[in-house]
DRENTIMAR-299675 format. One line per 2 residues: for each residue x, y negated, z negated of N, C-alpha, C. Coordinates in pm, whole numbers, plus 50000, padded with zeros to 5 digits. Layout:
# DRENTIMAR-299675
X/Y/Z/X/Y/Z/X/Y/Z; ...
# end
This chain:
# DRENTIMAR-299675
88251/78463/86918/88122/78525/86949/88131/78674/86918; 88023/78728/86868/88023/78870/86832/88037/78954/86957
88129/79050/86953/88149/79138/87069/88028/79227/87083; 87976/79237/87205/87858/79318/87228/87893/79448/87298
88012/79454/87353/88045/79565/87440/88064/79695/87363; 88012/79802/87418/88038/79934/87360/88187/79965/87367
88257/79894/87454/88398/79921/87474/88479/79886/87351; 88427/79800/87267/88501/79760/87150/88465/79845/87029
88367/79932/87043/88334/80027/86938/88276/79963/86814; 88206/79849/86828/88155/79778/86711/88007/79795/86689
87935/79857/86781/87790/79866/86770/87747/80011/86783; 87648/80048/86707/87608/80187/86699/87458/80200/86708
87411/80316/86756/87270/80351/86749/87250/80445/86632; 87144/80423/86552/87127/80505/86434/87099/80651/86465
87031/80681/86577/86997/80819/86611/87026/80843/86757; 87116/80935/86785/87146/80961/86926/87030/81029/86994
86940/81087/86918/86828/81156/86981/86728/81058/87040; 86753/80925/87022/86663/80828/87082/86667/80838/87233
86776/80892/87288/86785/80914/87432/86781/81064/87455; 86682/81107/87525/86667/81251/87551/86745/81288/87675
86845/81374/87660/86917/81425/87775/86828/81528/87843; 86809/81515/87974/86720/81605/88046/86752/81753/88016
86647/81835/88022/86660/81977/87987/86765/82045/88072; 86773/82007/88199/86870/82071/88287/87012/82047/88236
87037/81923/88191/87170/81892/88141/87195/81964/88009; 87089/81973/87925/87105/82038/87796/87140/82186/87812
87070/82253/87902/87091/82397/87918/87207/82430/88010; 87236/82340/88103/87336/82371/88204/87473/82317/88175
87483/82227/88082/87614/82168/88059/87624/82125/87913; 87663/82219/87827/87672/82190/87685/87778/82083/87654
87886/82085/87730/87991/81987/87707/87938/81845/87731; 87861/81831/87839/87805/81700/87870/87709/81656/87760
87624/81749/87715/87529/81719/87609/87602/81672/87483; 87707/81741/87445/87783/81705/87326/87853/81570/87344
87900/81543/87467/87968/81416/87493/87870/81299/87480; 87748/81319/87533/87646/81214/87522/87611/81191/87376
87599/81300/87299/87568/81289/87157/87677/81211/87083; 87802/81242/87113/87913/81171/87048/87912/81024/87086
87880/80997/87213/87875/80858/87260/87763/80782/87191; 87648/80845/87172/87537/80779/87107/87567/80748/86961
87650/80828/86901/87686/80804/86761/87792/80695/86748; 87881/80683/86846/87990/80586/86838/88025/80536/86977
87995/80410/87004/88020/80352/87136/88162/80296/87141; 88250/80363/87207/88386/80314/87224/88443/80367/87354
88562/80325/87387/88623/80362/87515/88640/80512/87526; 88682/80575/87416/88709/80719/87421/88582/80799/87450
88474/80772/87378/88351/80849/87399/88288/80816/87534; 88300/80689/87578/88248/80653/87710/88326/80724/87820
88458/80729/87804/88544/80797/87904/88507/80944/87916; 88484/81008/87803/88451/81150/87803/88321/81177/87878
88218/81095/87850/88089/81112/87919/88105/81092/88069; 88174/80985/88108/88185/80951/88249/88264/81057/88325
88372/81106/88266/88451/81209/88335/88369/81337/88356; 88290/81374/88256/88206/81492/88271/88096/81469/88374
88042/81345/88374/87939/81313/88472/87997/81316/88614; 88121/81268/88629/88184/81265/88761/88207/81405/88816
88218/81502/88727/88242/81640/88771/88113/81715/88803; 88001/81654/88775/87873/81721/88796/87828/81706/88941
87762/81806/88994/87709/81799/89130/87595/81699/89139; 87517/81689/89034/87403/81597/89033/87391/81535/88894
87381/81403/88890/87369/81334/88764/87229/81351/88706; 87214/81346/88574/87081/81355/88513/86995/81236/88555
86863/81250/88550/86774/81137/88580/86798/81023/88482; 86764/80901/88525/86779/80783/88440/86655/80769/88352
86669/80761/88221/86553/80741/88134/86480/80611/88168; 86351/80611/88154/86271/80493/88190/86312/80370/88110
86343/80388/87983/86383/80273/87900/86515/80214/87948; 86607/80298/87994/86732/80247/88049/86706/80167/88176
86616/80217/88261/86581/80145/88384/86517/80011/88351; 86436/80009/88246/86371/79883/88205/86476/79778/88170
86574/79815/88090/86680/79720/88053/86762/79679/88175; 86785/79772/88265/86863/79742/88386/86791/79638/88471
86661/79656/88493/86583/79561/88573/86577/79425/88505; 86560/79425/88374/86560/79299/88299/86694/79227/88312
86802/79303/88300/86934/79242/88314/86956/79185/88453; 86914/79259/88555/86929/79211/88693/86852/79082/88715
86730/79077/88662/86648/78957/88677/86710/78838/88606; 86754/78858/88482/86813/78749/88406/86944/78701/88469
87021/78795/88523/87149/78759/88585/87127/78674/88709; 87028/78710/88790/86999/78634/88911/86950/78493/88879
86875/78480/88770/86815/78352/88734/86901/78270/88638; 87016/78322/88599/87099/78256/88497/87146/78118/88543
87136/78022/88452/87182/77886/88479/87289/77840/88379; 87322/77927/88286/87422/77891/88186/87491/78018/88137
87600/77998/88063/87672/78113/88007/87584/78190/87910; 87503/78119/87835/87413/78187/87741/87313/78275/87815
87264/78228/87931/87172/78310/88011/87240/78439/88056; 87366/78427/88097/87439/78545/88143/87465/78640/88027
87488/78585/87909/87508/78671/87792/87383/78752/87762; 87266/78693/87783/87141/78768/87765/87132/78882/87866
87173/78855/87989/87173/78960/88091/87271/79071/88051; 87388/79031/87999/87487/79131/87955/87430/79219/87845
87353/79161/87755/87291/79240/87649/87200/79348/87707; 87125/79312/87812/87034/79409/87875/87113/79520/87944
87217/79485/88016/87299/79587/88084/87368/79677/87982; 87407/79619/87869/87469/79701/87765/87371/79807/87715
87246/79766/87695/87145/79863/87651/87126/79974/87755; 87130/79936/87882/87114/80037/87988/87229/80138/87986
87353/80087/87963/87467/80179/87958/87463/80266/87833; 87406/80217/87727/87393/80299/87606/87296/80415/87629
87184/80381/87693/87079/80481/87712/87112/80579/87824; 87191/80534/87921/87229/80620/88033/87376/80598/88065
87466/80648/87983/87609/80624/88004/87663/80687/88132; 87585/80772/88196/87629/80834/88322/87584/80755/88445
87532/80633/88425/87474/80553/88534/87579/80453/88585; 87639/80476/88702/87746/80388/88751/87702/80244/88773
87583/80225/88832/87537/80090/88864/87521/80005/88739; 87472/80065/88633/87457/79990/88508/87593/79946/88454
87691/80035/88464/87825/80002/88416/87887/79890/88501; 87869/79895/88632/87925/79794/88721/87864/79657/88692
87731/79651/88682/87666/79523/88657/87697/79470/88517; 87715/79560/88425/87755/79518/88290/87891/79448/88295
87982/79502/88374/88114/79440/88389/88103/79301/88449; 88017/79285/88550/87999/79153/88614/87941/79053/88515
87845/79098/88433/87784/79009/88336/87883/78968/88227; 87970/79061/88188/88074/79027/88091/88170/78923/88148
88200/78936/88276/88284/78835/88342/88214/78700/88338; 88085/78698/88374/88011/78573/88376/88000/78506/88242
88006/78585/88134/88001/78528/88000/88142/78508/87943; 88243/78512/88031/88384/78484/88002/88447/78583/87904
88390/78703/87893/88450/78808/87810/88538/78895/87900; 88650/78838/87940/88731/78901/88044/88795/79033/87999
88840/79040/87876/88899/79166/87827/88799/79280/87838; 88677/79256/87790/88574/79360/87795/88533/79390/87938
88528/79286/88022/88491/79306/88162/88592/79397/88233; 88721/79377/88205/88825/79460/88266/88811/79605/88222
88792/79625/88091/88778/79761/88039/88655/79828/88097; 88547/79751/88105/88421/79806/88157/88436/79847/88305
88506/79766/88383/88524/79799/88524/88618/79919/88540; 88714/79932/88452/88802/80050/88457/88723/80177/88425
88627/80167/88335/88540/80281/88309/88456/80316/88432; 88410/80213/88500/88333/80235/88623/88415/80312/88727
88543/80283/88732/88631/80350/88829/88646/80499/88800; 88607/80543/88681/88616/80685/88648/88504/80768/88711
88399/80700/88757/88290/80771/88823/88337/80825/88958; 88261/80919/89012/88286/80969/89146/88227/80869/89245
88314/80788/89306/88270/80676/89388/88319/80689/89532; 88247/80631/89626/88302/80618/89762/88428/80532/89759
88515/80556/89855/88642/80482/89858/88618/80331/89861; 88517/80288/89936/88490/80144/89947/88449/80085/89812
88372/80160/89733/88330/80110/89601/88449/80106/89504; 88535/80207/89514/88654/80207/89428/88744/80089/89461
88758/80061/89592/88841/79949/89634/88783/79816/89582; 88652/79800/89595/88587/79677/89549/88601/79662/89397
88589/79770/89324/88600/79764/89179/88741/79727/89135; 88842/79787/89200/88980/79754/89165/89010/79607/89197
88958/79559/89310/88977/79417/89344/88910/79327/89242; 88795/79371/89189/88727/79294/89085/88815/79284/88959
88883/79391/88927/88971/79388/88811/89082/79284/88831; 89139/79281/88951/89241/79179/88979/89182/79040/88963
89058/79022/89008/88992/78893/88995/88970/78856/88849; 88925/78954/88769/88905/78929/88626/89035/78888/88559
89144/78955/88597/89274/78925/88537/89316/78781/88568; 89291/78739/88692/89326/78602/88731/89244/78501/88652
89115/78529/88637/89029/78439/88559/89072/78435/88414; 89110/78550/88362/89154/78556/88222/89281/78474/88202
89377/78486/88293/89501/78410/88283/89474/78260/88292; 89383/78222/88381/89350/78080/88396/89285/78027/88269
89193/78105/88211/89125/78062/88089/89223/78051/87973; 89317/78146/87965/89417/78143/87859/89507/78021/87872
89546/77991/87995/89631/77874/88018/89557/77746/87984; 89429/77738/88023/89350/77618/87993/89335/77598/87843
89317/77709/87771/89303/77700/87626/89434/77655/87562; 89546/77706/87613/89676/77664/87559/89699/77516/87584
89662/77469/87704/89678/77327/87735/89587/77241/87649; 89466/77292/87624/89371/77217/87542/89421/77202/87399
89495/77303/87352/89545/77300/87215/89685/77242/87204; 89740/77192/87314/89875/77138/87313/89878/77002/87242
89995/76962/87189/90007/76830/87125/89971/76716/87220; 90005/76731/87348/89973/76626/87444/89823/76608/87459
89751/76721/87466/89605/76713/87479/89542/76654/87354; 89594/76694/87238/89542/76640/87113/89564/76489/87105
89682/76445/87149/89712/76301/87149/89620/76226/87245; 89593/76285/87360/89505/76221/87458/89362/76210/87404
89315/76315/87335/89181/76309/87276/89173/76203/87166; 89281/76195/87086/89284/76095/86980/89283/75954/87038
89358/75934/87147/89363/75803/87211/89227/75765/87269; 89161/75861/87332/89028/75834/87388/88929/75801/87277
88938/75875/87166/88849/75849/87054/88870/75708/87000; 88996/75667/86994/89029/75532/86946/88976/75426/87042
88994/75447/87172/88945/75351/87270/88793/75341/87268; 88727/75455/87249/88581/75454/87238/88537/75375/87115
88611/75390/87005/88578/75318/86883/88595/75168/86902; 88701/75126/86968/88723/74983/86992/88609/74923/87076
88566/74997/87177/88454/74947/87259/88327/74937/87174; 88312/75029/87083/88191/75032/87000/88186/74913/86904
88300/74875/86846/88299/74770/86744/88334/74633/86800; 88363/74621/86928/88399/74493/86988/88289/74389/86961
88331/74272/86912/88237/74164/86886/88172/74168/86748; 88201/74267/86668/88137/74278/86537/88206/74187/86434
88127/74150/86335/88181/74082/86218/88155/74169/86096; 88259/74185/86013/88253/74259/85888/88274/74161/85774
88204/74181/85662/88213/74085/85553/88217/74154/85417; 88285/74086/85323/88281/74123/85182/88257/73992/85107
88139/73978/85048/88097/73851/84991/88110/73850/84839; 88167/73741/84786/88164/73720/84642/88104/73583/84614
88108/73539/84490/88036/73417/84453/88096/73292/84518; 88225/73292/84541/88289/73170/84588/88298/73160/84740
88313/73272/84805/88338/73266/84950/88303/73400/85013; 88296/73403/85146/88277/73526/85221/88409/73561/85289
88462/73679/85256/88578/73730/85326/88528/73806/85448; 88580/73773/85564/88527/73833/85686/88640/73885/85774
88603/73980/85859/88690/74030/85965/88611/74025/86094; 88667/73961/86195/88607/73958/86327/88688/74048/86420
88617/74121/86505/88682/74208/86604/88658/74149/86743; 88768/74129/86814/88759/74076/86950/88849/74162/87039
88786/74255/87112/88864/74346/87195/88947/74437/87106; 89079/74432/87124/89167/74516/87042/89235/74434/86933
89178/74317/86899/89238/74232/86797/89144/74212/86680; 89204/74205/86561/89132/74188/86435/89176/74056/86374
89078/73975/86335/89108/73849/86267/89041/73849/86131; 89121/73835/86027/89069/73832/85890/89076/73690/85837
88976/73651/85760/88977/73518/85701/88866/73501/85601; 88834/73375/85571/88733/73343/85472/88640/73237/85526
88514/73247/85488/88415/73144/85519/88366/73088/85386; 88383/72956/85369/88341/72893/85245/88196/72847/85258
88119/72863/85151/87983/72809/85154/87984/72657/85169; 87879/72599/85226/87876/72454/85253/87899/72368/85130
87855/72413/85013/87866/72328/84895/88004/72336/84829; 88091/72421/84878/88224/72432/84817/88337/72405/84916
88308/72396/85042/88414/72374/85137/88363/72382/85279; 88452/72375/85378/88410/72378/85518/88344/72511/85554
88233/72504/85625/88160/72625/85665/88218/72680/85795; 88340/72724/85788/88406/72778/85906/88507/72885/85864
88546/72965/85961/88640/73073/85934/88780/73015/85915; 88841/73046/85802/88978/73006/85776/89060/73134/85766
89153/73153/85857/89230/73278/85856/89375/73251/85823; 89442/73353/85770/89577/73332/85717/89686/73317/85821
89660/73347/85948/89762/73328/86051/89869/73434/86047; 89834/73556/86094/89930/73666/86093/90040/73645/86197
90004/73591/86308/90102/73563/86412/90052/73443/86492; 90115/73416/86601/90080/73294/86674/89937/73299/86727
89885/73418/86745/89745/73430/86788/89650/73437/86669; 89707/73434/86549/89629/73439/86426/89539/73563/86422
89585/73671/86479/89512/73797/86482/89612/73913/86474; 89559/74029/86444/89639/74150/86439/89592/74243/86551
89685/74295/86628/89647/74392/86730/89622/74527/86663; 89505/74585/86691/89468/74713/86631/89541/74824/86705
89628/74893/86634/89709/74998/86696/89645/75136/86688; 89551/75150/86596/89485/75279/86577/89374/75261/86474
89305/75370/86445/89198/75359/86345/89255/75314/86211; 89383/75349/86186/89455/75296/86071/89568/75209/86124
89568/75079/86091/89665/74984/86144/89735/74913/86029; 89867/74914/86032/89946/74844/85931/90001/74714/85988
90006/74613/85902/90066/74486/85941/90152/74437/85825; 90279/74410/85853/90373/74368/85748/90406/74221/85763
90425/74154/85648/90468/74014/85650/90538/73983/85518; 90624/73886/85522/90692/73842/85401/90615/73727/85338
90627/73717/85206/90557/73610/85137/90612/73588/84998; 90565/73482/84935/90610/73445/84802/90507/73490/84699
90553/73558/84597/90466/73593/84485/90534/73546/84359; 90475/73442/84296/90539/73373/84184/90675/73322/84232
90779/73362/84172/90911/73314/84215/90985/73419/84296; 90915/73521/84339/90981/73636/84405/90939/73643/84551
91038/73655/84637/91011/73676/84780/90994/73826/84805; 90876/73865/84850/90849/74008/84868/90789/74033/85006
90779/74158/85038/90721/74197/85166/90587/74267/85140; 90483/74217/85208/90349/74272/85195/90318/74364/85314
90243/74467/85288/90192/74554/85394/90039/74556/85384; 89975/74510/85487/89829/74515/85493/89789/74634/85579
89709/74721/85525/89661/74838/85599/89510/74826/85618; 89469/74829/85746/89327/74822/85780/89283/74959/85831
89183/75015/85767/89132/75146/85804/88987/75133/85850; 88963/75165/85976/88827/75160/86031/88762/75296/86004
88643/75296/85951/88574/75422/85921/88545/75499/86050; 88519/75627/86035/88496/75713/86151/88381/75662/86237
88276/75613/86174/88160/75562/86248/88172/75415/86283; 88275/75347/86231/88294/75207/86263/88207/75113/86182
88145/75160/86072/88055/75075/85994/88129/74992/85889; 88247/75035/85850/88323/74961/85750/88470/74952/85791
88537/74851/85737/88683/74838/85750/88737/74815/85610; 88831/74897/85570/88892/74885/85437/89030/74824/85451
89053/74714/85376/89185/74651/85376/89255/74686/85245; 89375/74740/85258/89457/74773/85141/89588/74694/85152
89623/74625/85043/89747/74548/85041/89842/74608/84938; 89964/74636/84979/90068/74680/84887/90192/74594/84913
90288/74603/84825/90407/74518/84840/90531/74591/84792; 90645/74527/84813/90773/74583/84768/90801/74548/84622
90709/74476/84560/90730/74434/84421/90635/74507/84328; 90690/74558/84220/90606/74624/84120/90520/74524/84046
90556/74397/84051/90480/74294/83979/90357/74248/84056; 90346/74293/84184/90228/74258/84264/90138/74381/84273
90022/74377/84210/89936/74496/84208/89875/74522/84346; 89854/74650/84377/89785/74685/84500/89643/74630/84496
89595/74595/84614/89459/74542/84625/89384/74616/84737; 89254/74631/84718/89173/74696/84821/89038/74626/84831
88993/74606/84953/88865/74540/84976/88796/74608/85094; 88667/74634/85078/88589/74699/85183/88502/74594/85251
88511/74588/85384/88430/74497/85464/88318/74578/85533; 88199/74523/85531/88084/74593/85586/88034/74521/85711
88000/74600/85810/87949/74546/85936/87820/74468/85912; 87819/74345/85961/87702/74259/85951/87612/74282/86071
87516/74368/86057/87432/74406/86169/87341/74293/86214
# end
């Protein structure tokens, strides 16, 4: 997701004069005026720190511009009504605008940090709350802000651990297994067929077992499924979306080993059977079976 925080120094306002620093601040504190100008040109930790430290040293902070207050109220409203992470991100956008327009406003900075936490941007939330601590605050507010940082750090560590577990080989294997089990439930009871002029080659799925065989038309033979008998159950247990089954057999005068590979498509609409052998004299064969809806 695109970083929105001024703390990352990625977003800029084209004209710093869009925010008018009150006349008292302009005439009474040139350093503050210059710091605000630098901040408006480049939003990053360094310029934000400079503005806040100068603001903390002032006896009285400049008035809050009306446009900054508008964004602050909008952010507060959206944050209270948020029902999803995306809603909180919208609130964070509003608080960010308020901090841009009035970087000397502690409340806007504090709420911006909370909104960043709610949108799971923990790194930015921590930096934002540390900037808030640079303001001239009552001891109780400083204590609460520092405790919030500890809370953000704990949430960040938990999220990092969860992400690492999600990306672990064990988690990937579990997702693959669940996907396979879901596919088996989806195709249970289906018949797949590949028809030619003489007979219908079919595959029946029953639970986790696959039975391949042929159905002869009535005028050429028995109208029933004749299967080759892979094992005593005359079926193959499906081990995965791609399942191999090996058997020995005679080809001409040569005893060879055949490998039948059945590949179920991602959507379960087709099954492809590929046959290969240990003999160069037996050509590979492939047949696609289509679900008979």
